[in-house]
C-alpha positions as CSV (number, residue, x, y, z in Angstrom):
1,M,0.0,0.2,0.0
2,T,0.9,3.5,-0.6
3,M,1.0,6.1,2.1
4,S,-1.5,8.3,0.1
5,T,-3.7,5.1,0.3
6,I,-3.0,4.6,4.0
7,L,-4.0,8.5,4.8
8,F,-7.8,7.4,3.2
9,D,-7.9,3.9,4.4
10,D,-11.4,4.1,5.6
11,I,-12.9,5.6,2.6
12,R,-11.2,4.6,-0.4
13,P,-11.9,1.7,-2.3
14,Y,-10.3,-1.6,-1.8
15,C,-7.2,-2.5,-3.4
16,D,-5.8,-5.8,-4.9
17,Q,-4.3,-7.2,-2.0
18,E,-7.4,-7.0,0.0
19,A,-9.9,-8.5,-2.7
20,P,-9.2,-12.2,-1.8
21,A,-10.6,-11.6,1.7
22,V,-13.0,-9.5,1.3
23,I,-14.7,-11.8,-1.3
24,E,-14.6,-14.6,1.4
25,R,-16.8,-12.5,3.5
26,L,-19.1,-11.8,0.6
27,L,-19.3,-15.6,-0.1
28,S,-20.0,-16.0,3.6
29,S,-23.0,-13.6,3.4
30,A,-26.2,-15.6,2.4
31,E,-28.2,-11.9,1.7
32,Y,-25.4,-11.2,-0.9
33,R,-26.0,-14.8,-2.4
34,Y,-29.7,-14.1,-2.7
35,V,-29.4,-10.7,-4.5
36,F,-27.0,-11.6,-6.7
37,G,-28.9,-14.4,-7.5
38,K,-31.6,-12.5,-8.6
39,M,-29.5,-10.2,-10.3
40,M,-28.1,-13.1,-12.3
41,P,-31.0,-15.6,-12.5
42,D,-29.0,-17.8,-15.4
43,V,-26.0,-18.6,-13.2
44,K,-26.4,-21.4,-10.7
45,P,-25.2,-20.8,-7.2
46,Q,-21.8,-23.2,-7.5
47,E,-20.9,-21.2,-10.9
48,F,-21.4,-17.9,-8.9
49,E,-19.1,-19.0,-6.1
50,Q,-16.7,-20.0,-8.7
51,M,-17.0,-16.6,-10.6
52,M,-16.2,-15.1,-7.4
53,L,-13.2,-17.0,-6.4
54,R,-11.7,-16.7,-9.7
55,C,-11.8,-12.5,-9.3
56,K,-7.9,-12.1,-7.7
57,S,-8.0,-8.4,-8.2
58,T,-10.7,-5.5,-7.9
59,G,-10.6,-4.9,-11.4
60,E,-11.7,-8.5,-12.2
61,F,-14.5,-8.0,-9.9
62,K,-15.7,-4.8,-11.2
63,H,-15.6,-6.5,-14.5
64,I,-17.8,-9.2,-13.7
65,F,-20.0,-8.0,-10.8
66,G,-19.9,-4.1,-12.1
67,Y,-20.5,-4.9,-15.8
68,T,-21.9,-8.3,-16.3
69,A,-24.5,-8.3,-13.5
70,V,-25.5,-4.9,-14.3
71,K,-25.9,-5.4,-18.2
72,A,-28.1,-8.6,-17.1
73,V,-29.8,-6.0,-15.2
74,S,-30.5,-3.5,-17.6
75,E,-31.4,-6.2,-20.3
76,K,-34.2,-7.4,-17.8
77,T,-35.5,-4.1,-16.3
78,T,-34.9,-1.7,-19.4
79,F,-36.3,-1.1,-22.6
80,S,-33.1,0.8,-23.6
81,L,-29.8,2.1,-22.2
82,S,-27.9,4.6,-24.0
83,L,-25.5,7.1,-24.0
84,S,-24.7,10.5,-25.8
85,G,-22.0,13.0,-25.8
86,R,-18.8,10.9,-26.2
87,S,-17.4,13.4,-28.2
88,R,-17.4,15.9,-25.6
89,I,-14.5,14.0,-23.9
90,P,-12.9,12.6,-26.9
91,D,-9.9,11.3,-24.5
92,N,-10.4,8.5,-21.9
93,G,-9.4,10.8,-19.2
94,A,-10.1,11.6,-15.5
95,Y,-13.2,13.2,-15.1
96,I,-15.7,13.9,-12.2
97,F,-18.9,13.4,-13.4
98,I,-21.2,15.3,-11.7
99,S,-25.1,14.3,-12.0
100,N,-28.6,14.7,-11.3
101,H,-29.7,11.5,-9.0
102,R,-32.8,9.4,-9.6
103,D,-31.4,5.8,-8.2
104,I,-29.4,4.9,-5.5
105,V,-27.6,2.1,-6.9
106,L,-28.0,2.2,-10.6
107,D,-27.4,6.0,-11.7
108,S,-23.5,5.3,-11.0
109,A,-24.0,1.6,-12.1
110,F,-25.7,2.1,-15.6
111,L,-22.6,4.9,-16.1
112,N,-20.0,2.2,-15.4
113,L,-21.8,-0.2,-17.7
114,L,-22.1,2.5,-20.7
115,L,-18.5,3.7,-20.7
116,A,-17.2,0.3,-20.3
117,E,-18.9,-0.6,-23.3
118,I,-17.0,2.5,-25.2
119,D,-13.9,1.3,-23.7
120,Y,-13.8,4.0,-21.4
121,N,-12.7,3.3,-17.6
122,M,-15.4,2.7,-14.8
123,P,-15.2,5.8,-12.4
124,Q,-15.1,5.8,-8.8
125,I,-18.2,6.1,-7.0
126,A,-19.1,8.5,-4.2
127,I,-21.8,6.8,-1.6
128,G,-23.2,8.0,1.6
129,D,-22.6,5.5,4.3
130,N,-26.1,6.1,5.4
131,L,-26.7,3.5,2.7
132,L,-24.3,0.9,3.9
133,V,-26.8,-0.5,5.9
134,K,-25.3,-4.2,5.9
135,P,-22.0,-5.1,6.2
136,W,-21.9,-7.1,2.9
137,I,-23.2,-3.6,1.4
138,E,-20.3,-1.9,2.2
139,D,-17.7,-4.8,1.5
140,F,-19.3,-4.8,-2.1
141,V,-19.5,-1.2,-2.9
142,R,-15.7,-0.4,-1.8
143,L,-14.6,-3.7,-4.1
144,N,-16.5,-2.4,-6.7
145,G,-14.5,0.6,-6.8
146,S,-16.7,3.1,-4.6
147,F,-15.6,5.5,-1.9
148,I,-17.6,6.4,1.1
149,V,-18.8,10.1,2.0
150,R,-19.4,10.0,5.9
151,R,-23.0,11.7,6.5
152,G,-24.7,12.2,10.1
153,I,-21.5,13.7,11.7
154,N,-21.5,16.9,13.7
155,M,-20.0,20.0,12.2
156,R,-16.7,20.1,13.6
157,E,-16.3,16.2,12.0
158,L,-17.9,17.6,9.0
159,I,-15.3,20.2,8.0
160,A,-12.8,17.9,8.7
161,Q,-14.3,14.9,6.8
162,S,-15.3,17.2,4.1
163,Q,-11.4,18.6,3.9
164,R,-10.3,14.6,3.6
165,L,-12.8,13.9,1.2
166,S,-11.9,16.9,-1.1
167,A,-8.1,15.9,-0.5
168,Y,-9.0,12.1,-1.5
169,I,-11.0,13.5,-4.8
170,R,-8.2,15.6,-6.0
171,H,-5.7,12.9,-5.4
172,T,-7.9,10.6,-7.5
173,I,-8.1,12.9,-10.0
174,T,-4.7,14.1,-10.5
175,Q,-2.5,11.8,-9.2
176,T,-4.2,8.0,-9.7
177,K,-6.3,9.4,-12.6
178,D,-9.2,7.7,-12.2
179,S,-12.6,9.3,-13.0
180,I,-15.2,9.8,-10.6
181,W,-19.0,10.3,-10.3
182,I,-20.6,12.2,-8.1
183,A,-24.1,13.4,-7.3
184,Q,-24.9,17.0,-7.8
185,R,-26.4,17.3,-4.2
186,E,-27.1,15.1,-1.3
187,G,-29.1,12.8,-1.6
188,R,-31.9,12.2,-4.7
189,A,-34.2,15.0,-5.4
190,K,-37.5,13.1,-4.9
191,D,-39.2,15.5,-7.0
192,A,-36.9,15.7,-9.9
193,D,-35.9,19.4,-9.1
194,D,-32.3,18.9,-10.2
195,R,-30.0,21.6,-8.8
196,T,-26.6,21.3,-7.4
197,Q,-25.5,22.3,-4.0
198,S,-22.9,24.9,-3.6
199,S,-22.0,22.9,-0.5
200,V,-20.7,19.8,-3.0
201,L,-18.9,22.5,-5.1
202,K,-17.2,24.1,-1.9
203,M,-16.2,20.7,-1.0
204,L,-14.5,19.6,-4.1
205,A,-12.5,22.7,-4.5
206,M,-11.4,23.0,-0.5
207,S,-8.4,20.9,-1.3
208,G,-7.1,23.2,-4.3
209,E,-4.8,26.2,-3.8
210,D,-7.3,29.0,-3.6
211,G,-10.3,27.1,-2.6
212,G,-12.2,28.7,-5.7
213,I,-13.3,28.4,-9.0
214,K,-9.6,28.0,-10.1
215,S,-9.6,24.8,-7.8
216,L,-13.1,23.7,-9.0
217,L,-12.3,23.8,-12.9
218,N,-8.9,21.9,-11.9
219,L,-10.8,18.7,-11.1
220,N,-12.0,18.3,-14.8
221,I,-15.7,18.6,-13.7
222,V,-18.1,17.6,-16.4
223,P,-21.9,17.5,-16.0
224,L,-24.0,14.3,-16.8
225,S,-27.8,14.0,-17.6
226,L,-30.0,11.1,-16.5
227,S,-33.2,10.5,-18.0
228,Y,-35.4,7.6,-17.1
229,E,-38.8,6.9,-18.4
230,Y,-39.9,5.3,-15.3
231,D,-38.9,5.7,-11.8
232,P,-39.7,2.6,-10.0
233,C,-39.0,4.4,-6.7
234,D,-41.7,6.8,-8.0
235,Y,-44.4,5.4,-5.5
236,L,-42.0,5.3,-2.4
237,K,-40.7,8.9,-2.8
238,A,-44.3,10.2,-3.2
239,R,-45.1,8.4,0.3
240,E,-41.9,9.9,1.6
241,M,-42.7,13.6,0.2
242,L,-46.3,13.2,1.5
243,S,-44.9,11.7,5.1
244,K,-42.7,14.8,5.2
245,Q,-45.4,17.4,4.2
246,R,-47.4,16.1,7.4
247,D,-44.6,15.7,9.7
248,P,-41.9,17.9,9.0
249,L,-39.6,15.8,11.5
250,Y,-40.4,12.5,9.7
251,K,-37.3,10.0,9.6
252,K,-37.6,7.1,6.9
253,P,-38.0,3.6,8.9
254,V,-35.1,1.3,9.1
255,G,-34.6,-0.6,6.1
256,E,-36.6,2.1,3.7
257,D,-33.2,2.7,1.9
258,L,-32.6,-0.9,1.3
259,L,-36.4,-1.4,0.0
260,N,-35.5,1.9,-2.5
261,M,-32.3,-0.2,-3.6
262,Q,-34.2,-3.4,-4.4
263,T,-37.0,-1.5,-5.8
264,G,-35.1,0.5,-8.2
265,I,-32.4,-2.6,-9.6
266,F,-35.4,-4.8,-10.3
267,G,-38.5,-2.4,-11.3
268,Y,-39.2,-1.7,-14.7
269,K,-37.4,1.6,-16.2
270,G,-38.2,1.8,-19.9
271,R,-36.1,4.1,-22.0
272,V,-33.1,4.8,-19.7
273,H,-30.3,7.8,-21.4
274,F,-27.4,9.2,-20.1
275,A,-26.2,12.6,-21.8
276,I,-22.3,13.6,-21.1
277,G,-22.6,17.7,-21.2
278,T,-19.9,19.9,-21.9
279,P,-17.1,20.3,-19.4
280,L,-17.5,23.0,-16.8
281,R,-13.9,24.4,-18.0
282,E,-15.9,25.3,-21.2
283,L,-18.6,26.9,-19.5
284,A,-17.1,29.3,-16.5
285,E,-15.3,32.0,-18.7
286,S,-18.2,34.2,-17.3
287,I,-17.5,33.4,-13.5
288,P,-15.2,36.3,-12.4
289,A,-11.8,35.1,-10.8
290,D,-11.9,37.9,-8.1
291,A,-15.4,37.1,-7.2
292,P,-16.2,35.7,-3.7
293,H,-15.9,32.1,-4.0
294,A,-19.7,32.0,-2.5
295,R,-20.8,33.9,-5.6
296,Q,-18.4,31.7,-8.0
297,F,-20.0,28.5,-6.7
298,T,-23.4,29.4,-7.3
299,E,-22.7,30.6,-10.5
300,A,-20.6,27.5,-11.4
301,G,-23.6,25.2,-9.9
302,K,-26.1,27.3,-12.4
303,L,-24.0,26.2,-15.1
304,I,-24.1,22.8,-14.3
305,D,-27.5,22.6,-13.9
306,A,-28.6,24.2,-17.0
307,E,-26.4,21.9,-18.9
308,I,-28.1,18.8,-17.2
309,H,-31.4,20.2,-17.9
310,R,-30.7,21.0,-21.5
311,R,-29.7,17.5,-22.0
312,Y,-32.5,15.7,-20.6
313,R,-34.3,13.1,-22.8
314,L,-38.0,13.2,-22.3
315,Y,-40.2,10.7,-22.5
316,P,-44.4,10.7,-23.6
317,G,-45.0,10.5,-19.6
318,N,-42.8,13.7,-19.3
319,Y,-45.2,15.4,-21.2
320,V,-48.7,13.9,-19.9
321,A,-47.7,14.5,-16.4
322,W,-46.9,18.5,-17.2
323,D,-50.5,18.8,-18.9
324,L,-52.5,17.0,-16.2
325,L,-50.6,19.4,-13.3
326,D,-51.6,22.1,-15.8
327,G,-54.7,21.1,-16.5
328,C,-54.4,21.8,-20.1
329,D,-52.7,20.2,-23.5
330,H,-49.9,22.6,-24.3
331,A,-47.5,19.6,-24.4
332,G,-50.2,17.2,-26.5
333,S,-48.5,17.2,-29.7
334,H,-45.6,15.2,-28.1
335,Y,-47.7,12.2,-26.9
336,S,-50.6,10.2,-28.5
337,K,-53.9,9.3,-27.0
338,E,-52.5,5.6,-26.6
339,E,-49.2,6.9,-24.7
340,K,-51.3,9.1,-22.3
341,E,-53.7,6.2,-21.5
342,T,-50.6,4.1,-20.7
343,F,-49.1,6.8,-18.3
344,V,-52.1,7.1,-16.7
345,N,-52.6,3.5,-16.4
346,Y,-49.1,3.3,-15.1
347,L,-49.7,6.1,-12.4
348,S,-52.7,4.5,-10.8
349,A,-50.8,1.0,-10.3
350,Q,-47.9,2.9,-8.9
351,I,-50.5,4.5,-6.5
352,A,-51.8,1.4,-5.7
353,K,-48.9,0.6,-4.2
354,V,-48.4,2.6,-1.7
355,E,-49.0,1.6,1.9
356,M,-49.5,4.3,4.5
357,Q,-51.9,5.6,7.1
358,D,-54.6,8.0,5.9
359,K,-53.7,7.2,2.3
360,D,-54.3,10.3,0.5
361,E,-54.3,9.3,-3.5
362,E,-54.7,12.7,-5.0
363,E,-51.8,14.2,-2.9
364,L,-49.9,11.1,-4.2
365,K,-51.0,11.3,-7.6
366,R,-50.1,15.1,-7.5
367,L,-46.6,14.3,-6.3
368,I,-45.6,12.0,-8.8
369,L,-46.8,14.0,-11.7
370,I,-44.4,16.9,-10.2
371,M,-41.7,14.3,-10.5
372,Y,-42.4,13.5,-13.9
373,A,-43.5,17.2,-15.3
374,N,-40.2,18.9,-13.6
375,P,-37.6,17.7,-16.3
376,A,-40.0,18.7,-19.0
377,R,-40.3,22.5,-17.5
378,A,-36.5,22.2,-16.7
379,Y,-35.8,21.3,-20.3
380,Y,-37.8,24.1,-21.9
381,A,-36.4,26.7,-19.1
382,A,-32.9,26.0,-20.1
383,Q,-33.7,26.2,-24.1
384,D,-35.3,29.4,-23.6
385,P,-35.1,31.0,-20.0
386,T,-38.0,33.5,-20.6
387,N,-40.2,30.2,-21.5
388,V,-40.8,28.7,-18.2
């Protein structure tokens, strides 16, 4: 191990020397075997174990389980999975892909798959420790190239951990030369109103020389826009939003994140598209170098947001939801009568899945419609800021 590896020991991905012991631990987990048995149903248990034991490095593990297993999931749960914008990053260099966040597991997993298919390196993945609800999950994600973001800590610890995380990310981009995926905000935007948190950009910049826009641009940040035709977790997100409306102090019950992970992986997603945007360095000329850092981060966030929004791929359901919310048909040219009926039936089926006390179906419907309408609204606002 290098000194830099030791410095980030508790947050970095596992290294090759650690792989055999971690694989043994994973194989001893019945829950891990069950989950991957569902992801790879055509692989017999004994064959699965042999596949695991043949992995002698993290790279081999990542190829088999970060590619093969995710490929199987995409084939079973999507109509299509596509990538555009490769020409904006013509070389297989080290980038920070910063994206909107829809699915806990598959946003980054699908990105890995899509990049691997064009012979680009799979990026390391930022994952919050709040999602590591089982020991085997932490073992799996770190073996598969994830690094850990510490959450739920006090302010003093948060500053120290943010500085350390920033240093790790900068080391990875500039020294290790690995790409990184990170969400534009902490947690998924439940209502699909995708906005970059300035705190994320501040964290990325704080390990640089000036701690401002110059330090940010040196990290090769590339906006990435994710579009799912259907979000299998939409009804779970709506239930959580309704619960928070009723009680601002509402806390998700134990197991809720795991349920979201399972639902997201195995639920049907329809068409899924990832669009690589223009690198931030090429967009940021308008940000004054002498402006206060807070303003620089705000302006950089707006540029990232606009790039993500203008590269959404919209589906009939987005337009139907927009019209249903507004009570009109201004987007009617983008869907047929049959497509509207399909989405309305889908909406009813998702609402029927919600289990909660005093279930308010009309409010749940409104919340889910907002999730699908917001990308359409943001897309058109990004094309023409006066057309909101």
